[in-house]
A tleap script that builds the chain and sets N, CA, C and O, in Angstrom:
source leaprc.protein.ff14SB
mol = sequence {
  NMET SER PHE PHE ARG SER HIE ASP MET THR
  GLN LYS ILE LEU SER PRO GLU SER LEU GLY
  ALA ALA LEU ARG LYS GLU ARG LYS LYS LYS
  GLY LEU SER GLN THR ASP VAL GLY LYS SER
  VAL GLY ILE ASP GLN PRO THR ILE SER ARG
  VAL GLU LYS GLY ASN PRO GLY THR GLU LEU
  ALA THR LEU PHE ARG LEU LEU ALA ALA LEU
  ASP LEU GLU LEU LYS ILE GLN SER ARG GLN
  GLN LEU ALA ASN ASP THR ARG GLY ASP VAL
  CTRP
}
set mol.1.N position { 161.650 109.937 102.563 }
set mol.1.CA position { 161.677 109.053 101.418 }
set mol.1.C position { 161.589 107.619 101.926 }
set mol.1.O position { 162.350 107.231 102.813 }
set mol.2.N position { 160.694 106.850 101.390 }
set mol.2.CA position { 160.533 105.454 101.790 }
set mol.2.C position { 160.912 104.531 100.646 }
set mol.2.O position { 160.756 104.859 99.469 }
set mol.3.N position { 161.408 103.384 101.026 }
set mol.3.CA position { 161.766 102.352 100.065 }
set mol.3.C position { 161.261 101.039 100.607 }
set mol.3.O position { 161.060 100.901 101.814 }
set mol.4.N position { 161.055 100.086 99.746 }
set mol.4.CA position { 160.929 98.738 100.255 }
set mol.4.C position { 161.913 97.884 99.513 }
set mol.4.O position { 162.260 98.154 98.363 }
set mol.5.N position { 162.364 96.841 100.191 }
set mol.5.CA position { 163.433 96.016 99.662 }
set mol.5.C position { 163.005 94.560 99.651 }
set mol.5.O position { 162.490 94.040 100.641 }
set mol.6.N position { 163.225 93.918 98.525 }
set mol.6.CA position { 163.131 92.467 98.448 }
set mol.6.C position { 164.562 91.969 98.350 }
set mol.6.O position { 165.501 92.758 98.457 }
set mol.7.N position { 164.739 90.690 98.153 }
set mol.7.CA position { 166.093 90.144 98.142 }
set mol.7.C position { 166.936 90.688 97.003 }
set mol.7.O position { 168.162 90.719 97.118 }
set mol.8.N position { 166.332 91.112 95.922 }
set mol.8.CA position { 167.111 91.492 94.750 }
set mol.8.C position { 166.872 92.918 94.265 }
set mol.8.O position { 167.341 93.282 93.187 }
set mol.9.N position { 166.154 93.735 95.037 }
set mol.9.CA position { 165.894 95.078 94.545 }
set mol.9.C position { 165.513 96.025 95.660 }
set mol.9.O position { 165.075 95.603 96.730 }
set mol.10.N position { 165.684 97.297 95.401 }
set mol.10.CA position { 165.179 98.367 96.251 }
set mol.10.C position { 164.357 99.266 95.349 }
set mol.10.O position { 164.788 99.620 94.251 }
set mol.11.N position { 163.175 99.635 95.813 }
set mol.11.CA position { 162.302 100.464 94.992 }
set mol.11.C position { 161.879 101.700 95.764 }
set mol.11.O position { 161.446 101.606 96.913 }
set mol.12.N position { 162.004 102.860 95.132 }
set mol.12.CA position { 161.579 104.110 95.742 }
set mol.12.C position { 160.060 104.198 95.679 }
set mol.12.O position { 159.454 103.928 94.642 }
set mol.13.N position { 159.452 104.578 96.800 }
set mol.13.CA position { 158.000 104.709 96.893 }
set mol.13.C position { 157.678 106.169 97.192 }
set mol.13.O position { 158.128 106.716 98.198 }
set mol.14.N position { 156.898 106.795 96.315 }
set mol.14.CA position { 156.578 108.207 96.469 }
set mol.14.C position { 155.115 108.481 96.777 }
set mol.14.O position { 154.751 109.617 97.081 }
set mol.15.N position { 154.270 107.456 96.701 }
set mol.15.CA position { 152.839 107.663 96.926 }
set mol.15.C position { 152.192 106.333 97.293 }
set mol.15.O position { 152.787 105.275 97.089 }
set mol.16.N position { 150.973 106.382 97.836 }
set mol.16.CA position { 150.253 105.124 98.089 }
set mol.16.C position { 150.062 104.313 96.810 }
set mol.16.O position { 150.090 103.082 96.836 }
set mol.17.N position { 149.869 105.009 95.695 }
set mol.17.CA position { 149.673 104.312 94.422 }
set mol.17.C position { 150.931 103.571 93.990 }
set mol.17.O position { 150.852 102.435 93.522 }
set mol.18.N position { 152.100 104.210 94.143 }
set mol.18.CA position { 153.339 103.527 93.751 }
set mol.18.C position { 153.645 102.370 94.695 }
set mol.18.O position { 154.208 101.360 94.274 }
set mol.19.N position { 153.278 102.509 95.968 }
set mol.19.CA position { 153.443 101.396 96.904 }
set mol.19.C position { 152.554 100.235 96.492 }
set mol.19.O position { 153.007 99.091 96.444 }
set mol.20.N position { 151.297 100.516 96.196 }
set mol.20.CA position { 150.373 99.466 95.780 }
set mol.20.C position { 150.831 98.752 94.527 }
set mol.20.O position { 150.766 97.526 94.442 }
set mol.21.N position { 151.298 99.523 93.549 }
set mol.21.CA position { 151.779 98.921 92.299 }
set mol.21.C position { 153.001 98.042 92.546 }
set mol.21.O position { 153.123 96.967 91.960 }
set mol.22.N position { 153.894 98.494 93.404 }
set mol.22.CA position { 155.091 97.709 93.707 }
set mol.22.C position { 154.731 96.415 94.433 }
set mol.22.O position { 155.303 95.363 94.148 }
set mol.23.N position { 153.788 96.489 95.368 }
set mol.23.CA position { 153.359 95.280 96.083 }
set mol.23.C position { 152.687 94.300 95.127 }
set mol.23.O position { 152.933 93.096 95.198 }
set mol.24.N position { 151.846 94.807 94.237 }
set mol.24.CA position { 151.189 93.950 93.247 }
set mol.24.C position { 152.236 93.252 92.373 }
set mol.24.O position { 152.147 92.049 92.123 }
set mol.25.N position { 153.225 94.021 91.913 }
set mol.25.CA position { 154.283 93.456 91.072 }
set mol.25.C position { 155.026 92.335 91.801 }
set mol.25.O position { 155.278 91.280 91.219 }
set mol.26.N position { 155.376 92.556 93.061 }
set mol.26.CA position { 156.080 91.534 93.842 }
set mol.26.C position { 155.212 90.292 94.049 }
set mol.26.O position { 155.692 89.163 93.952 }
set mol.27.N position { 153.914 90.521 94.340 }
set mol.27.CA position { 153.005 89.387 94.550 }
set mol.27.C position { 152.914 88.547 93.286 }
set mol.27.O position { 153.010 87.321 93.337 }
set mol.28.N position { 152.730 89.210 92.159 }
set mol.28.CA position { 152.605 88.481 90.890 }
set mol.28.C position { 153.912 87.792 90.520 }
set mol.28.O position { 153.898 86.684 89.984 }
set mol.29.N position { 155.039 88.435 90.801 }
set mol.29.CA position { 156.345 87.833 90.526 }
set mol.29.C position { 156.509 86.514 91.292 }
set mol.29.O position { 157.170 85.588 90.822 }
set mol.30.N position { 155.900 86.448 92.469 }
set mol.30.CA position { 155.966 85.235 93.288 }
set mol.30.C position { 154.882 84.225 92.914 }
set mol.30.O position { 154.827 83.136 93.487 }
set mol.31.N position { 154.018 84.578 91.954 }
set mol.31.CA position { 152.973 83.673 91.501 }
set mol.31.C position { 151.852 83.473 92.502 }
set mol.31.O position { 151.228 82.413 92.538 }
set mol.32.N position { 151.591 84.492 93.321 }
set mol.32.CA position { 150.569 84.392 94.358 }
set mol.32.C position { 149.339 85.211 93.996 }
set mol.32.O position { 149.443 86.272 93.379 }
set mol.33.N position { 148.178 84.708 94.385 }
set mol.33.CA position { 146.949 85.484 94.228 }
set mol.33.C position { 146.775 86.376 95.458 }
set mol.33.O position { 147.440 86.181 96.475 }
set mol.34.N position { 145.884 87.344 95.356 }
set mol.34.CA position { 145.567 88.178 96.516 }
set mol.34.C position { 145.024 87.317 97.650 }
set mol.34.O position { 145.332 87.554 98.818 }
set mol.35.N position { 144.222 86.325 97.308 }
set mol.35.CA position { 143.657 85.428 98.316 }
set mol.35.C position { 144.750 84.627 99.003 }
set mol.35.O position { 144.734 84.483 100.226 }
set mol.36.N position { 145.707 84.099 98.228 }
set mol.36.CA position { 146.819 83.340 98.813 }
set mol.36.C position { 147.581 84.179 99.831 }
set mol.36.O position { 147.843 83.732 100.947 }
set mol.37.N position { 147.929 85.389 99.438 }
set mol.37.CA position { 148.688 86.272 100.325 }
set mol.37.C position { 147.869 86.591 101.570 }
set mol.37.O position { 148.378 86.527 102.689 }
set mol.38.N position { 146.616 86.930 101.372 }
set mol.38.CA position { 145.760 87.271 102.497 }
set mol.38.C position { 145.605 86.146 103.496 }
set mol.38.O position { 145.660 86.375 104.704 }
set mol.39.N position { 145.411 84.930 103.007 }
set mol.39.CA position { 145.254 83.782 103.905 }
set mol.39.C position { 146.499 83.554 104.744 }
set mol.39.O position { 146.401 83.127 105.895 }
set mol.40.N position { 147.662 83.832 104.184 }
set mol.40.CA position { 148.901 83.564 104.919 }
set mol.40.C position { 149.097 84.500 106.111 }
set mol.40.O position { 149.840 84.173 107.036 }
set mol.41.N position { 148.440 85.661 106.096 }
set mol.41.CA position { 148.620 86.620 107.190 }
set mol.41.C position { 147.305 87.150 107.771 }
set mol.41.O position { 147.307 88.104 108.548 }
set mol.42.N position { 146.194 86.535 107.397 }
set mol.42.CA position { 144.913 86.920 107.980 }
set mol.42.C position { 144.347 88.241 107.483 }
set mol.42.O position { 143.739 88.987 108.249 }
set mol.43.N position { 144.545 88.530 106.212 }
set mol.43.CA position { 143.982 89.737 105.596 }
set mol.43.C position { 143.041 89.279 104.483 }
set mol.43.O position { 143.403 88.418 103.682 }
set mol.44.N position { 141.832 89.850 104.428 }
set mol.44.CA position { 140.906 89.407 103.384 }
set mol.44.C position { 141.294 89.979 102.016 }
set mol.44.O position { 141.986 90.993 101.924 }
set mol.45.N position { 140.836 89.311 100.968 }
set mol.45.CA position { 141.198 89.673 99.591 }
set mol.45.C position { 140.801 91.107 99.237 }
set mol.45.O position { 141.591 91.804 98.599 }
set mol.46.N position { 139.601 91.583 99.626 }
set mol.46.CA position { 139.264 92.968 99.288 }
set mol.46.C position { 140.240 93.993 99.893 }
set mol.46.O position { 140.499 95.035 99.291 }
set mol.47.N position { 140.772 93.695 101.069 }
set mol.47.CA position { 141.750 94.598 101.686 }
set mol.47.C position { 143.039 94.620 100.879 }
set mol.47.O position { 143.614 95.685 100.653 }
set mol.48.N position { 143.496 93.446 100.441 }
set mol.48.CA position { 144.704 93.371 99.601 }
set mol.48.C position { 144.475 94.189 98.324 }
set mol.48.O position { 145.358 94.930 97.892 }
set mol.49.N position { 143.307 94.053 97.734 }
set mol.49.CA position { 142.981 94.795 96.518 }
set mol.49.C position { 143.052 96.299 96.759 }
set mol.49.O position { 143.606 97.031 95.939 }
set mol.50.N position { 142.500 96.764 97.871 }
set mol.50.CA position { 142.526 98.200 98.184 }
set mol.50.C position { 143.963 98.701 98.364 }
set mol.50.O position { 144.309 99.783 97.892 }
set mol.51.N position { 144.791 97.914 99.043 }
set mol.51.CA position { 146.197 98.303 99.226 }
set mol.51.C position { 146.881 98.414 97.867 }
set mol.51.O position { 147.583 99.390 97.600 }
set mol.52.N position { 146.678 97.420 97.014 }
set mol.52.CA position { 147.321 97.413 95.697 }
set mol.52.C position { 146.817 98.539 94.792 }
set mol.52.O position { 147.512 98.944 93.861 }
set mol.53.N position { 145.620 99.041 95.062 }
set mol.53.CA position { 145.089 100.176 94.294 }
set mol.53.C position { 145.561 101.513 94.858 }
set mol.53.O position { 145.249 102.567 94.304 }
set mol.54.N position { 146.311 101.472 95.958 }
set mol.54.CA position { 146.870 102.695 96.520 }
set mol.54.C position { 145.990 103.401 97.517 }
set mol.54.O position { 146.075 104.622 97.656 }
set mol.55.N position { 145.139 102.662 98.222 }
set mol.55.CA position { 144.269 103.257 99.228 }
set mol.55.C position { 145.117 103.957 100.295 }
set mol.55.O position { 145.886 103.299 100.996 }
set mol.56.N position { 144.986 105.284 100.428 }
set mol.56.CA position { 145.799 105.997 101.413 }
set mol.56.C position { 145.378 105.733 102.855 }
set mol.56.O position { 146.082 106.135 103.781 }
set mol.57.N position { 144.253 105.069 103.063 }
set mol.57.CA position { 143.778 104.779 104.410 }
set mol.57.C position { 144.233 103.439 104.964 }
set mol.57.O position { 143.726 102.995 105.994 }
set mol.58.N position { 145.173 102.793 104.304 }
set mol.58.CA position { 145.652 101.489 104.754 }
set mol.58.C position { 146.328 101.621 106.113 }
set mol.58.O position { 147.179 102.489 106.313 }
set mol.59.N position { 145.944 100.756 107.042 }
set mol.59.CA position { 146.561 100.769 108.367 }
set mol.59.C position { 147.991 100.256 108.282 }
set mol.59.O position { 148.295 99.362 107.492 }
set mol.60.N position { 148.860 100.825 109.099 }
set mol.60.CA position { 150.257 100.396 109.104 }
set mol.60.C position { 150.399 98.922 109.447 }
set mol.60.O position { 151.229 98.229 108.859 }
set mol.61.N position { 149.604 98.433 110.387 }
set mol.61.CA position { 149.682 97.015 110.756 }
set mol.61.C position { 149.372 96.132 109.552 }
set mol.61.O position { 150.014 95.102 109.350 }
set mol.62.N position { 148.395 96.534 108.759 }
set mol.62.CA position { 148.048 95.778 107.550 }
set mol.62.C position { 149.208 95.805 106.565 }
set mol.62.O position { 149.558 94.776 105.986 }
set mol.63.N position { 149.800 96.969 106.374 }
set mol.63.CA position { 150.932 97.094 105.462 }
set mol.63.C position { 152.083 96.185 105.890 }
set mol.63.O position { 152.662 95.489 105.056 }
set mol.64.N position { 152.419 96.184 107.171 }
set mol.64.CA position { 153.535 95.357 107.636 }
set mol.64.C position { 153.230 93.868 107.520 }
set mol.64.O position { 154.130 93.077 107.238 }
set mol.65.N position { 151.988 93.477 107.730 }
set mol.65.CA position { 151.627 92.065 107.541 }
set mol.65.C position { 151.754 91.675 106.076 }
set mol.65.O position { 152.217 90.580 105.759 }
set mol.66.N position { 151.346 92.564 105.191 }
set mol.66.CA position { 151.462 92.300 103.761 }
set mol.66.C position { 152.931 92.235 103.330 }
set mol.66.O position { 153.309 91.358 102.553 }
set mol.67.N position { 153.749 93.148 103.825 }
set mol.67.CA position { 155.185 93.100 103.534 }
set mol.67.C position { 155.786 91.775 103.998 }
set mol.67.O position { 156.590 91.175 103.284 }
set mol.68.N position { 155.399 91.316 105.186 }
set mol.68.CA position { 155.914 90.044 105.704 }
set mol.68.C position { 155.478 88.884 104.820 }
set mol.68.O position { 156.267 87.980 104.546 }
set mol.69.N position { 154.232 88.903 104.376 }
set mol.69.CA position { 153.724 87.818 103.530 }
set mol.69.C position { 154.490 87.734 102.219 }
set mol.69.O position { 154.636 86.652 101.651 }
set mol.70.N position { 154.981 88.872 101.736 }
set mol.70.CA position { 155.710 88.913 100.470 }
set mol.70.C position { 157.227 88.887 100.676 }
set mol.70.O position { 157.988 89.045 99.721 }
set mol.71.N position { 157.659 88.689 101.914 }
set mol.71.CA position { 159.081 88.637 102.266 }
set mol.71.C position { 159.795 89.923 101.846 }
set mol.71.O position { 160.858 89.891 101.226 }
set mol.72.N position { 159.178 91.059 102.205 }
set mol.72.CA position { 159.724 92.381 101.900 }
set mol.72.C position { 159.983 93.125 103.198 }
set mol.72.O position { 159.432 92.775 104.241 }
set mol.73.N position { 160.816 94.148 103.134 }
set mol.73.CA position { 161.039 95.006 104.291 }
set mol.73.C position { 160.933 96.461 103.859 }
set mol.73.O position { 161.113 96.791 102.687 }
set mol.74.N position { 160.642 97.318 104.815 }
set mol.74.CA position { 160.522 98.748 104.577 }
set mol.74.C position { 161.784 99.427 105.083 }
set mol.74.O position { 162.291 99.091 106.153 }
set mol.75.N position { 162.286 100.372 104.323 }
set mol.75.CA position { 163.475 101.132 104.710 }
set mol.75.C position { 163.165 102.609 104.524 }
set mol.75.O position { 162.644 103.008 103.483 }
set mol.76.N position { 163.482 103.419 105.522 }
set mol.76.CA position { 163.307 104.861 105.440 }
set mol.76.C position { 164.689 105.475 105.247 }
set mol.76.O position { 165.619 105.167 105.992 }
set mol.77.N position { 164.822 106.336 104.254 }
set mol.77.CA position { 166.117 106.929 103.939 }
set mol.77.C position { 165.907 108.386 103.570 }
set mol.77.O position { 164.961 108.715 102.854 }
set mol.78.N position { 166.776 109.261 104.048 }
set mol.78.CA position { 166.656 110.678 103.698 }
set mol.78.C position { 166.982 110.878 102.224 }
set mol.78.O position { 167.735 110.107 101.630 }
set mol.79.N position { 166.414 111.904 101.656 }
set mol.79.CA position { 166.694 112.200 100.252 }
set mol.79.C position { 168.165 112.552 100.056 }
set mol.79.O position { 168.757 112.216 99.031 }
set mol.80.N position { 168.749 113.225 101.034 }
set mol.80.CA position { 170.168 113.568 100.949 }
set mol.80.C position { 171.018 112.303 100.927 }
set mol.80.O position { 171.960 112.197 100.141 }
set mol.81.N position { 170.692 111.358 101.776 }
set mol.81.CA position { 171.437 110.097 101.807 }
set mol.81.C position { 171.308 109.383 100.468 }
set mol.81.O position { 172.273 108.802 99.972 }
set mol.82.N position { 170.120 109.427 99.888 }
set mol.82.CA position { 169.903 108.809 98.587 }
set mol.82.C position { 170.790 109.448 97.524 }
set mol.82.O position { 171.366 108.744 96.695 }
set mol.83.N position { 170.904 110.759 97.540 }
set mol.83.CA position { 171.733 111.459 96.559 }
set mol.83.C position { 173.200 111.050 96.671 }
set mol.83.O position { 173.925 111.044 95.676 }
set mol.84.N position { 173.635 110.709 97.885 }
set mol.84.CA position { 175.022 110.300 98.109 }
set mol.84.C position { 175.235 108.806 97.952 }
set mol.84.O position { 176.374 108.338 97.974 }
set mol.85.N position { 174.161 108.053 97.796 }
set mol.85.CA position { 174.225 106.596 97.718 }
set mol.85.C position { 174.637 106.185 96.310 }
set mol.85.O position { 174.042 106.633 95.330 }
set mol.86.N position { 175.638 105.346 96.209 }
set mol.86.CA position { 176.141 104.942 94.894 }
set mol.86.C position { 175.807 103.505 94.550 }
set mol.86.O position { 176.386 102.947 93.618 }
set mol.87.N position { 174.890 102.895 95.277 }
set mol.87.CA position { 174.535 101.510 94.971 }
set mol.87.C position { 173.923 101.375 93.588 }
set mol.87.O position { 174.143 100.373 92.908 }
set mol.88.N position { 173.156 102.375 93.162 }
set mol.88.CA position { 172.605 102.370 91.818 }
set mol.88.C position { 171.419 101.454 91.606 }
set mol.88.O position { 170.949 101.322 90.476 }
set mol.89.N position { 170.930 100.831 92.629 }
set mol.89.CA position { 169.864 99.850 92.483 }
set mol.89.C position { 168.511 100.441 92.857 }
set mol.89.O position { 167.582 99.697 93.174 }
set mol.90.N position { 168.384 101.755 92.825 }
set mol.90.CA position { 167.145 102.428 93.205 }
set mol.90.C position { 166.579 103.123 91.978 }
set mol.90.O position { 167.310 103.766 91.224 }
set mol.91.N position { 165.278 102.992 91.783 }
set mol.91.CA position { 164.626 103.647 90.651 }
set mol.91.C position { 164.073 104.972 91.093 }
set mol.91.O position { 163.480 105.693 90.290 }
savepdb mol mol.pdb
quit
């Protein structure tokens, strides 16, 4: 089970599509365009678009650069640990 965390939330990610949607939501929440984000970490706009559409072929290095540009982090957690977690801030 993978999650990504921003300063105020943790979101469960179950597929490339849900990851892309979550990244798009965070980018828009910060008022940034795909081009703005890409320029900050050396990723072209079409690549950002593919990631946000849930392209399963996204390279891990690209994903981590995009997470850094959006001030996000990735957290891996077992499903069992999630069931025992009482923070309540996970969707």
